[in-house]
ROFIBA-470608 format. One record per residue (C-alpha): residue in one letter; y negated, z, x negated. Coordinates in steps of 0.02 Angstrom, whole numbers, plus 50000, padded with zeros to 5 digits. Example, Ala and Ser with C-alpha at 12.3 -4.5 7.8 and 13.67 -1.06 7.14 Angstrom:
<rs>
a502255039049385/s500535035749316/
</rs>
This chain:
<rs>
x475375302656221/x475945285656282/x475785270156175/x475045253056207/x475605237556114/x474105225856110/x473775207856059/x472365195356083/x472135176556065/x470435169656017/x469425153855988/x469335157055801/x469425169555659/x467825179755674/x466805186955817/x465285187255702/x465405168355688/x465265166555876/x467105165855920/x467765174256077/x469335181656153/x470335170256270/x471815181656307/x472165200356305/x473885207956333/x474445226056331/x476155233556364/x476215252256396/x477685262456330/x478195280556329/x479115285456170/x479235266556139/x480145263356304/x479175251656422/x478455260456575/x478275244156671/x476375244856662/x475575229056591/x473785223056568/x473635204256546/x472095193356566/x471625175656521/x469755175156484/x468415161856497/x467555162056326/x466095151756391/x466175140756238/x467265126956164/x469015130056097/x469205121855926/x470735111055897/x471415123255767/x471425137355895/x472105126156034/x473585121455924/x474005139955904/x473915146056085/x473735130456192/x472265136456297/x470925123156320/x469115125556373/x469505116556536/x471015127656573/x470015143556542/x468445137956634/x468935146156800/x469565162456723/x468625178956725/x467405182656584/x467635197556469/x466275208056552/x467215206856718/x468875213256647/x468165225856522/x468215241356633/x470025238356683/x470485235656502/x469615251656445/x470475261456583/x472185254556535/x472095259356350/x471125275656366/x472025291156302/x473455281256222/x473985276556047/x473625258056020/x474835248355911/x474205231655844/x474855219655711/x473385216255594/x472265228355687/x470605223955600/x470685206355673/x470945211655855/x469785226655843/x468425215855770/x468475204955925/x468755218856053/x467395230255986/x466235215255963/x466475210556146/x466315228656205/x464745231756102/x463935215956170/x464055222956348/x463635240856297/x465365248056330/x466305261856238/x467125255356079/x468945257956030/x469105272155904/x470065267855745/x470855285055753/x471955280055900/x472515263655820/x474115260955721/x474175244955617/x475985238955610/x475515226255475/x474985240455361/x476645249255392/x477595233155355/x476635230055193/x477055247655133/x478885245355179/x479075227355116/x477785224854977/x477605207554904/x478385198255052/x477705189655206/x477435202355345/x476815191055483/x477535194455656/x478635178955639/x479275184355469/x479675201955528/x480575195455682/x481665184855569/x481945199555451/x482535210455596/x483495196555686/x482355197155838/x482475181755950/x480975170155927/x481615155756033/x480305158556171/x478845158556049/x478385140256054/x476515144756052/x475635161056016/x475615170656179/x474845187956183/x476035195256312/x477605188956225/x476905194456057/x476675212156124/x478515213156169/x479035205756001/x477885218255915/x478715232656009/x480415227255943/x479735224855767/x478885241855770/x480475250755822/x481365242555676/x479955247055556/x480175265355605/x482065263955593/x481975271955765/x483425262855842/x484275271355987/x485555284355932/x487325278655963/x488205289456091/x490075291956087/x490365285756263/x492245285856249/x492305304656223/x490685311056300/x490615301856466/x491725308256603/x492615296956727/x491435302556865/x489995294256772/x490875277456770/x490865266756925/x491475249356964/x490295234957004/x491375223757110/x490135209257103/x490425207056917/x492075216356896/x491345226656755/x491225245256727/x489455252256727/x489205267756620/x487935280256685/x487075289056540/x486965307856565/x485335317556571/x485795326256407/x485995309556320/x484325303256386/x483495319156320/x484355316756151/x483625299256144/x481865305556184/x481955319356053/x482565306855923/x481065295455951/x479855310155946/x480525315555776/x480405297955707/x478595296055764/x478095312855690/x478995309055527/x478075292655504/x476325296655568/x475955315155581/
</rs>
């Protein structure tokens, strides 16, 4: 089963209080490796954007006024996440908005059973400390220099890196000096550097490693 790293930005803290989604981003991965498939939409909430929310993500009512509404993008979103594990940081927040929006237009809701909350994992691993996405990025030395505002697409990529670190599922280190033959090394004359071609066996080793880590932590 492939995974989807998901994040939203909103006009406020609660769908029940009339707040709406203004951005949805999803990055698909297979065994935590990006497949290249991305779902990303800016959404017209058809309401004002309070200053507190604007300061977080930088999307104004005027900027969003010509974007698609949630009901227009809902079917594409449902299709993108269907049949995949969904990984969210602080899942109750995003699910509250997503299922609120989906319910309002009589669409199928997201099942909690397919959702993994990375915040819950972080709290179990690092009790008594801040486990915000920013804090975890700093803990794992993940570059935050591009995160000037909250951006759902960037946050999905940061979350993927955080999640891999939470699982301790870093790529196994291959002994390239002894395991890679000269025929798998070729010269790139443009940069005058040697490019190492990873063998099929090593790629399979990597995949099996990630599978074991996922099963160990969640199944």
